[in-house]
C-alpha positions in Angstrom: -56.0 16.5 -12.7 -56.4 19.9 -11.3 -54.2 21.9 -9.1 -55.2 24.5 -6.4 -53.0 27.4 -5.9 -52.7 28.9 -2.3 -52.1 32.8 -2.2 -50.6 32.5 1.2 -46.9 33.5 1.3 -44.8 31.8 3.9 -41.4 33.3 4.9 -38.4 31.2 5.8 -38.3 33.0 9.2 -41.9 31.7 9.9 -41.1 28.2 9.2 -37.9 27.8 11.1 -36.1 30.2 13.6 -33.1 31.8 12.3 -29.9 31.3 14.2 -26.3 32.5 13.7 -25.6 29.4 11.8 -28.8 29.4 9.7 -29.3 32.5 7.3 -32.8 33.6 7.0 -34.4 32.0 4.0 -36.2 34.1 1.3 -40.0 34.0 1.1 -41.4 30.9 -0.7 -44.9 30.1 -1.8 -46.4 26.7 -1.1 -48.6 25.4 -3.8 -50.5 22.2 -3.2 -53.3 20.2 -4.8 -55.8 18.0 -3.3 -53.6 15.0 -3.7 -51.2 16.2 -1.0 -48.4 17.2 -3.5 -46.4 20.3 -2.5 -44.3 22.7 -4.8 -42.0 25.4 -3.3 -41.5 28.3 -5.5 -38.3 30.5 -5.1 -38.7 34.2 -4.9 -37.5 34.5 -8.6 -40.0 32.0 -9.6 -42.8 33.9 -7.6 -41.6 37.2 -9.4 -41.8 35.6 -12.8 -45.2 34.0 -12.1 -46.7 37.3 -10.8 -45.2 39.3 -13.7 -46.4 36.9 -16.1 -49.9 37.1 -14.7 -50.0 40.8 -15.4 -49.0 42.3 -12.1 -46.9 45.5 -12.3 -43.5 45.6 -10.7 -44.3 47.7 -8.0 -47.3 45.6 -6.7 -44.8 42.6 -6.9 -42.4 44.1 -4.9 -45.1 45.1 -2.3 -46.6 41.5 -2.3 -43.3 39.8 -1.8 -41.8 42.6 0.6 -38.9 43.4 -1.9 -37.5 46.5 -3.2 -38.6 47.5 -6.7 -34.9 47.3 -7.8 -34.7 43.6 -6.7 -37.9 42.7 -8.6 -36.3 44.5 -11.6 -33.1 42.5 -11.2 -35.0 39.2 -11.1 -36.9 40.2 -14.5 -33.7 41.5 -16.1 -35.2 45.0 -16.3 -32.6 47.8 -16.2 -33.3 51.4 -15.4 -31.3 53.8 -17.6 -30.0 56.9 -15.8 -31.2 60.4 -17.5 
């Protein structure tokens, strides 16, 4: 069984319009195989996946439209103040 991974990122805002009752959902990545199965990754899972694939934190932040500090938080990376 092989899985194909789509690199397209979809935002929650693009999937459904935000209203006062619905908060804007964080970006998710939809991954599907030829069999029609779909897996939705949370932002944290996307961060871990990209980091484990060797992407630097700054590139992950840019790819997912997140601040570097938020990516660091997902990864448990702390910045020590000098």
